[in-house]
Steps between C-alpha positions, in 0.01 A plus 500: 500500500825691595717343767414134446525251216248239386731232636509668843120530505465132415752407770300707753181318399674168568623608846381293797229704676495270801875547545460874456244516781714281727791733433333842510159460669510190722233646728229478231521120465270279702430129490171382351505122526767374260504837322579860589280810494586871486393671825421838340339359185311193614406395148868443411584132561830317440427145385800305626431192290512696172735772630311807377289782643132520408298823530151372586322836478631548144474133400859469375856422601742782586877531466754712686493782243119516515518511880739795519318705236133421565505455879806687629478793258847473344569639154615248240866608505522500880324163522732338246812643663379384843445143381801465274728690734407275790537190277182356646475222247825340623465589869521196734290533812787394727704808394221751570672675792827568316333626184256715697786696650650559157205544268186607687371826348351775710125461538293797393284644779125532456408836352172617350499589128514874439146642503380710209356836597209453259308177558241544224585168331480302825168658594360426154623142525325445834183661369505265200519215749180634654650639823302791647634854530471489880708182529763631256528832684541327836777276363693791349458726804630230735792401275364152431504550122672732253635517145859426399711391202678164466734466202305782337164329549230670710409291805264527794683429825316347797676546835499296821596669828592399855324621816706823499397585145836416345489332158625141512344354186401614152373330186475650153223443246524622142251769400520413129590128496513178703830560682497452878771441759598571860760770564837348590548459875126509579403329825202277425396518867387860440298454184250761377215559744206740455416602858157537663365838605489377860835390649308271737380268222532129575431371149742448211400415143773321303557528122760380254574845351471869599258571214259240644517662845418840348223343291344360818510848658332645190231231501426594859431858387279387211299251704497689831653229721523569873856372540830646616812285506851455367544390138827310467665393175713184510683600184423156356411184687762499775367515858809686627330842499192372685692323777719807557192725500323287763813498715504881491123521560405259780163679528377346173207263559385427147677424172312477170686358201388670178725294273449456125216279389720241326662172598821660627318768699246264661766239582728759656213649702425160653869447580521837675182432696629161618838649587345773717282248683801278571711789632442545874551876471204539263257226605251755637478689170193435285609427144267519201544447126308732269605484131317730258173356371542701181827489306841354582603762757357806673624741236319303231188500719529878540538559126194287425299689760610829344371375165167401655464843661583668168240289317232585759582869478481489120161327511375755751613793280340343194173452690502860623576624149207301359263638763625854434447469124151357551411790727595758237273353225180707461181293551283444189175697502192318384205705371159344544260473196158651559 
């Protein structure tokens, strides 16, 4: 990799992420008992006793280099130079103010990835995930989804907007692989939200990912549900997006948590429900938990339902074909014997 050596990369991996955040992003740290938690990425926890960060949603620890590249969107060279240049690994907390004045790099503003004029790959990707044409069209027309490139890889970008329609958040999902990340500078308080047809809706359905929210909307079309509400993606398991949404929408009277049907999803749903009931601002809101009865999440439920529909249609065509063939066979004539 031009611009950095193997030794510099290793030194960046060994940099102190907690010190980096104290130095560059002190506002994202919050106390969580004896530990610390990242405000924007609630699944990131700093375990003070062992002095390392653990990424709960990914089930692994994370270092400073991982953080800058995977969460903040830095390239490898920029991330290494930022960490080594700031000498994070030797930085004493008591000298934070002096070093900040000398070393703090300029923070990149939030900007959406450049949209590709042709979105054929993104549309095909969403169709493979079972999303209906109507839901896809509505997302693209309203600027909630589009196709882009990230390091040469085609990605589908899901956008979150504020009340004026200005983009404040975006997450990227690979069209051809498993890559996924938030765009640098995204505000988690404005996560992706698929809006209702009626602006007077008082119901919000909550999901872990945008694809699950769109799957729920597609299931409504397939099953003919009489429902019209907001579909909010948390972008993981953090409750930041939901709390901010409810603060912006005091008219909401009902929240339904459509989290994944696994231990993490069910546990987090109960935590969010208890938290809303304990918060005086939201005590009057009815909160329900409704994990998918089929599959791990709502996209898996949708794909299984698509398969069932396809099987029924195939059986119906085979039955019609059999009836048609039988109808074309000439009846056998029997001649009586006198």
